[in-house]
Backbone as a printed PyTorch tensor [residue, N CA C, xyz], in Angstrom:
tensor([[[ 12.3430,  -7.6440,  24.4640],
         [ 12.9320,  -6.3290,  24.3300],
         [ 12.3270,  -5.4050,  25.3780]],

        [[ 13.1630,  -4.6370,  26.0100],
         [ 12.7490,  -3.6610,  27.0060],
         [ 11.8800,  -2.6010,  26.3280]],

        [[ 10.7620,  -2.2350,  26.9550],
         [  9.8350,  -1.2680,  26.3490],
         [ 10.4680,   0.1070,  26.1630]],

        [[ 11.5930,   0.3630,  26.8440],
         [ 12.2620,   1.6560,  26.7120],
         [ 13.3680,   1.6330,  25.6730]],

        [[ 13.7290,   0.4720,  25.1820],
         [ 14.8260,   0.3990,  24.2130],
         [ 14.3300,   0.7460,  22.8110]],

        [[ 15.2420,   1.1800,  22.0000],
         [ 14.9360,   1.5880,  20.6290],
         [ 15.0460,   0.3700,  19.7130]],

        [[ 14.0200,   0.1220,  18.8720],
         [ 14.1130,  -1.0270,  17.9630],
         [ 15.2550,  -0.8560,  16.9640]],

        [[ 15.7980,  -1.9820,  16.5020],
         [ 16.9210,  -1.9510,  15.5630],
         [ 16.5800,  -1.2430,  14.2580]],

        [[ 15.3160,  -1.3280,  13.8330],
         [ 14.9340,  -0.7740,  12.5330],
         [ 14.2210,   0.5700,  12.6650]],

        [[ 14.5680,   1.3660,  13.6530],
         [ 13.8920,   2.6300,  13.8820],
         [ 14.1710,   3.6550,  12.7900]],

        [[ 15.2990,   3.5500,  12.1110],
         [ 15.7180,   4.5550,  11.1430],
         [ 15.2850,   4.1670,   9.7320]],

        [[ 14.6460,   5.0880,   9.0480],
         [ 14.2660,   4.8870,   7.6540],
         [ 15.0610,   5.8820,   6.8170]],

        [[ 15.8930,   5.3650,   5.9470],
         [ 16.6960,   6.2090,   5.0690],
         [ 15.7980,   6.7390,   3.9570]],

        [[ 15.5330,   8.0350,   3.9390],
         [ 14.6210,   8.5970,   2.9480],
         [ 15.1160,   8.4020,   1.5190]],

        [[ 16.3980,   8.1880,   1.3410],
         [ 16.9200,   7.9500,  -0.0060],
         [ 16.5340,   6.5620,  -0.5220]],

        [[ 16.1750,   5.6640,   0.3910],
         [ 15.7710,   4.3200,  -0.0170],
         [ 14.2690,   4.1780,  -0.1790]],

        [[ 13.4820,   5.1520,   0.2730],
         [ 12.0370,   5.0590,   0.1180],
         [ 11.6900,   4.9890,  -1.3650]],

        [[ 10.8610,   4.0570,  -1.7150],
         [ 10.4600,   3.8920,  -3.1010],
         [ 11.4160,   3.0680,  -3.9330]],

        [[ 12.5370,   2.6580,  -3.3600],
         [ 13.4790,   1.7950,  -4.0700],
         [ 13.0280,   0.3610,  -3.8300]],

        [[ 12.6190,  -0.2900,  -4.8870],
         [ 12.0530,  -1.6240,  -4.7670],
         [ 12.9790,  -2.5740,  -4.0170]],

        [[ 12.4350,  -3.1990,  -2.9730],
         [ 13.1770,  -4.1820,  -2.2030],
         [ 14.0970,  -3.6120,  -1.1410]],

        [[ 14.1870,  -2.3110,  -1.0230],
         [ 15.1150,  -1.7020,  -0.0710],
         [ 14.7800,  -2.0720,   1.3720]],

        [[ 13.5100,  -2.2150,   1.6800],
         [ 13.1010,  -2.5330,   3.0450],
         [ 12.3050,  -3.8290,   3.1370]],

        [[ 12.0570,  -4.4740,   2.0360],
         [ 11.2290,  -5.6800,   2.0450],
         [ 11.9670,  -6.8760,   2.6140]],

        [[ 11.2430,  -7.6330,   3.3890],
         [ 11.7170,  -8.9260,   3.8670],
         [ 10.4670,  -9.7550,   4.1330]],

        [[  9.8210, -10.2110,   3.0820],
         [  8.5400, -10.8900,   3.1480],
         [  8.5150, -12.1170,   4.0310]],

        [[  9.6580, -12.7490,   4.2460],
         [  9.6830, -13.9530,   5.0710],
         [  9.4160, -13.6170,   6.5330]],

        [[  9.9540, -12.5040,   7.0090],
         [  9.8040, -12.1270,   8.4100],
         [  8.5460, -11.3020,   8.6630]],

        [[  8.1380, -10.5160,   7.7100],
         [  7.0120,  -9.6130,   7.8960],
         [  6.1340,  -9.6210,   6.6480]],

        [[  4.9330, -10.1740,   6.7470],
         [  4.0680, -10.2470,   5.5630],
         [  3.6050,  -8.8870,   5.0530]],

        [[  3.7750,  -7.8340,   5.8330],
         [  3.3890,  -6.4940,   5.3990],
         [  4.5770,  -5.6330,   4.9840]],

        [[  5.7440,  -6.2370,   4.8590],
         [  6.9420,  -5.4650,   4.5200],
         [  6.8370,  -4.8010,   3.1520]],

        [[  5.9800,  -5.2990,   2.2780],
         [  5.7880,  -4.6950,   0.9600],
         [  5.3520,  -3.2420,   1.0860]],

        [[  4.7030,  -2.8880,   2.1970],
         [  4.2140,  -1.5210,   2.3640],
         [  5.3460,  -0.4920,   2.3680]],

        [[  6.5220,  -0.8880,   2.8020],
         [  7.6610,   0.0370,   2.8050],
         [  8.0840,   0.4030,   1.3890]],

        [[  7.7920,  -0.4700,   0.4240],
         [  8.1580,  -0.2160,  -0.9700],
         [  7.0180,   0.4090,  -1.7740]],

        [[  5.8830,   0.6260,  -1.1400],
         [  4.7160,   1.1660,  -1.8460],
         [  4.9100,   2.6520,  -2.1550]],

        [[  4.6260,   3.0260,  -3.3790],
         [  4.7500,   4.4390,  -3.7670],
         [  3.7860,   5.3240,  -2.9920]],

        [[  2.6410,   4.7900,  -2.6150],
         [  1.6580,   5.5960,  -1.8880],
         [  2.1820,   6.0250,  -0.5210]],

        [[  3.1540,   5.3000,   0.0200],
         [  3.6880,   5.6770,   1.3270],
         [  4.4910,   6.9710,   1.2560]],

        [[  4.7590,   7.4340,   0.0540],
         [  5.5380,   8.6570,  -0.1440],
         [  4.6870,   9.8170,  -0.6290]],

        [[  3.3790,   9.6030,  -0.7060],
         [  2.5010,  10.6290,  -1.2710],
         [  1.4050,  11.0020,  -0.2780]],

        [[  0.5990,  11.9450,  -0.6640],
         [ -0.5070,  12.4080,   0.1630],
         [ -1.5680,  11.3120,   0.2790]],

        [[ -1.8400,  10.8170,   1.4780],
         [ -2.8180,   9.7350,   1.6280],
         [ -4.2300,  10.1320,   1.2180]],

        [[ -4.5290,  11.4120,   1.2050],
         [ -5.8700,  11.8480,   0.8150],
         [ -6.1900,  11.4700,  -0.6260]],

        [[ -5.1790,  11.3540,  -1.4690],
         [ -5.4140,  10.9620,  -2.8540],
         [ -5.9760,   9.5460,  -2.9310]],

        [[ -5.6570,   8.7140,  -1.9510],
         [ -6.0810,   7.3160,  -1.9610],
         [ -7.3930,   7.0970,  -1.2290]],

        [[ -7.9040,   8.1350,  -0.5960],
         [ -9.1750,   8.0710,   0.1030],
         [ -9.9990,   9.3060,  -0.2540]],

        [[-10.3980,   9.4010,  -1.5330],
         [-11.1210,  10.5910,  -1.9810],
         [-12.5250,  10.6660,  -1.3740]],

        [[-13.0430,  11.8720,  -1.3110],
         [-14.4250,  12.0770,  -0.8630],
         [-15.3610,  11.3470,  -1.8330]],

        [[-16.5510,  11.0130,  -1.3730],
         [-17.5240,  10.3410,  -2.2320],
         [-17.7470,  11.1740,  -3.4920]],

        [[-17.5900,  10.5390,  -4.6360],
         [-17.7290,  11.2170,  -5.9120],
         [-16.4520,  11.8960,  -6.3790]],

        [[-15.3980,  11.8780,  -5.5480],
         [-14.1280,  12.5050,  -5.8990],
         [-13.3460,  11.6590,  -6.9010]],

        [[-12.3800,  12.2620,  -7.5110],
         [-11.5710,  11.5900,  -8.5260],
         [-10.5770,  10.6080,  -7.9080]],

        [[-10.4430,   9.4630,  -8.5590],
         [ -9.4630,   8.4500,  -8.1590],
         [ -8.2830,   8.4250,  -9.1340]],

        [[ -8.3110,   9.3100, -10.0950],
         [ -7.3230,   9.3050, -11.1750],
         [ -5.8810,   9.4140, -10.6810]],

        [[ -5.6040,  10.3680,  -9.7810],
         [ -4.2300,  10.5500,  -9.2950],
         [ -3.7250,   9.3210,  -8.5600]],

        [[ -4.5640,   8.7550,  -7.6960],
         [ -4.1670,   7.5580,  -6.9440],
         [ -3.8950,   6.3960,  -7.8940]],

        [[ -4.7560,   6.2050,  -8.8590],
         [ -4.5840,   5.0950,  -9.8000],
         [ -3.3360,   5.2840, -10.6680]],

        [[ -3.0030,   6.5160, -10.9650],
         [ -1.7840,   6.7910, -11.7360],
         [ -0.5470,   6.3970, -10.9240]],

        [[ -0.5660,   6.7010,  -9.6450],
         [  0.5470,   6.3130,  -8.7720],
         [  0.6200,   4.7920,  -8.6760]],

        [[ -0.5140,   4.1450,  -8.4850],
         [ -0.5530,   2.6800,  -8.3850],
         [ -0.0190,   2.0140,  -9.6590]],

        [[ -0.2910,   2.6070, -10.7900],
         [  0.1300,   2.0080, -12.0640],
         [  1.6430,   1.8190, -12.1350]],

        [[  2.4000,   2.6830, -11.4910],
         [  3.8560,   2.5830, -11.5300],
         [  4.4610,   1.9250, -10.3050]],

        [[  3.6290,   1.3570,  -9.4470],
         [  4.1120,   0.8090,  -8.1840],
         [  4.5220,  -0.6530,  -8.3320]],

        [[  5.6860,  -1.0000,  -7.7750],
         [  6.2130,  -2.3620,  -7.8550],
         [  5.4680,  -3.3580,  -6.9730]],

        [[  4.7320,  -2.8670,  -5.9760],
         [  4.0430,  -3.7800,  -5.0490],
         [  2.5260,  -3.7000,  -5.2080]],

        [[  2.0870,  -3.2920,  -6.3690],
         [  0.6610,  -3.1450,  -6.6480],
         [ -0.1060,  -4.4540,  -6.4210]],

        [[  0.4440,  -5.5630,  -6.8510],
         [ -0.2360,  -6.8520,  -6.7080],
         [ -0.3590,  -7.2540,  -5.2390]],

        [[  0.7020,  -7.0760,  -4.4610],
         [  0.6540,  -7.4010,  -3.0280],
         [ -0.3880,  -6.5320,  -2.3220]],

        [[ -0.4660,  -5.2840,  -2.7260],
         [ -1.4170,  -4.3480,  -2.1490],
         [ -2.8520,  -4.8020,  -2.4320]],

        [[ -3.1180,  -5.1620,  -3.6680],
         [ -4.4520,  -5.6270,  -4.0390],
         [ -4.8040,  -6.9170,  -3.3030]],

        [[ -3.8660,  -7.8470,  -3.2300],
         [ -4.1080,  -9.0960,  -2.5130],
         [ -4.4170,  -8.8330,  -1.0420]],

        [[ -3.6910,  -7.9010,  -0.4470],
         [ -3.9470,  -7.5380,   0.9430],
         [ -5.3620,  -6.9900,   1.1010]],

        [[ -5.7470,  -6.0650,   0.2320],
         [ -7.0680,  -5.4420,   0.3220],
         [ -8.1800,  -6.4730,   0.1670]],

        [[ -8.0110,  -7.4020,  -0.7590],
         [ -9.0290,  -8.4340,  -0.9660],
         [ -9.0980,  -9.3870,   0.2250]],

        [[ -7.9630,  -9.7800,   0.7390],
         [ -7.9170, -10.7200,   1.8620],
         [ -8.4550, -10.1030,   3.1490]],

        [[ -8.3180,  -8.7830,   3.2880],
         [ -8.7210,  -8.1070,   4.5210],
         [ -9.9990,  -7.2880,   4.3700]],

        [[-10.6710,  -7.4800,   3.2400],
         [-11.9510,  -6.8250,   2.9760],
         [-11.8920,  -5.3110,   3.2250]],

        [[-10.8440,  -4.6760,   2.6820],
         [-10.7110,  -3.2220,   2.7990],
         [-11.8880,  -2.5810,   2.0580]],

        [[-12.6240,  -1.7570,   2.7530],
         [-13.8350,  -1.1820,   2.1770],
         [-13.6770,   0.2460,   1.6970]],

        [[-12.5790,   0.8620,   2.0210],
         [-12.3980,   2.2580,   1.6430],
         [-11.0550,   2.4420,   0.9610]],

        [[-11.0140,   3.3860,   0.0430],
         [ -9.7600,   3.7740,  -0.5660],
         [ -9.3760,   2.9820,  -1.8010]],

        [[ -8.2960,   3.4260,  -2.3930],
         [ -7.7120,   2.7930,  -3.5690],
         [ -6.6180,   1.8620,  -3.0830]],

        [[ -6.7150,   0.5980,  -3.4350],
         [ -5.7320,  -0.4180,  -3.0530],
         [ -5.3830,  -1.1980,  -4.3120]],

        [[ -4.1150,  -1.3160,  -4.6030],
         [ -3.6990,  -2.0790,  -5.7740],
         [ -4.2550,  -1.5320,  -7.0780]],

        [[ -4.5380,  -0.2530,  -7.0860],
         [ -5.0320,   0.3890,  -8.3020],
         [ -6.5300,   0.2640,  -8.5230]],

        [[ -7.2440,  -0.3280,  -7.5660],
         [ -8.6870,  -0.5010,  -7.7230],
         [ -9.4560,   0.1980,  -6.6040]],

        [[-10.6120,   0.7270,  -6.9710],
         [-11.4960,   1.3340,  -5.9830],
         [-12.2490,   0.2340,  -5.2420]],

        [[-12.9460,   0.6200,  -4.2050],
         [-13.7280,  -0.3440,  -3.4340],
         [-14.7600,  -1.0280,  -4.3290]],

        [[-15.4070,  -0.2800,  -5.1700],
         [-16.4110,  -0.8390,  -6.0890],
         [-15.7690,  -1.8340,  -7.0540]],

        [[-14.6120,  -1.4760,  -7.5850],
         [-13.9140,  -2.3780,  -8.5180],
         [-13.4550,  -3.6540,  -7.8180]],

        [[-13.0240,  -3.5410,  -6.5720],
         [-12.6240,  -4.7290,  -5.8070],
         [-13.8140,  -5.6270,  -5.5210]],

        [[-14.9660,  -5.0180,  -5.2260],
         [-16.1920,  -5.8100,  -5.0050],
         [-16.5550,  -6.6090,  -6.2480]],

        [[-16.4910,  -5.9540,  -7.4110],
         [-16.8000,  -6.6530,  -8.6770],
         [-15.8170,  -7.7860,  -8.9210]],

        [[-14.5510,  -7.5330,  -8.6310],
         [-13.5210,  -8.5500,  -8.8100],
         [-13.7950,  -9.7710,  -7.9150]],

        [[-14.1950,  -9.5230,  -6.6770],
         [-14.5000, -10.6180,  -5.7500],
         [-15.7090, -11.4180,  -6.2160]],

        [[-16.6970, -10.7410,  -6.7690],
         [-17.8980, -11.4430,  -7.2550],
         [-17.5630, -12.3740,  -8.4070]],

        [[-16.6490, -11.9600,  -9.2650],
         [-16.2460, -12.7800, -10.4090],
         [-15.4260, -13.9920,  -9.9920]],

        [[-14.7710, -13.8930,  -8.8560],
         [-13.8730, -14.9830,  -8.4120],
         [-14.6290, -16.1660,  -7.8430]]])
């Protein structure tokens, strides 16, 4: 593809954001689940609170997310050290890895 050409998938229909499966195509892109993540529609600061800050809002959003499991698997596989991923804090993910 020419570096000046526009990719076929440049347009994101805001009415489809958050609609499960609207943009997912796991066979072609292993990270396509991110397009269906509820956190992609919210303030990212909620998912990366200051030390000692509340994780409650982020975890509430994660609780209703259809791709929560994919998100957690990604964080564990990629050793994400900061933020809320798949509804778990970094500390909770560390404990989960130790048990495994």
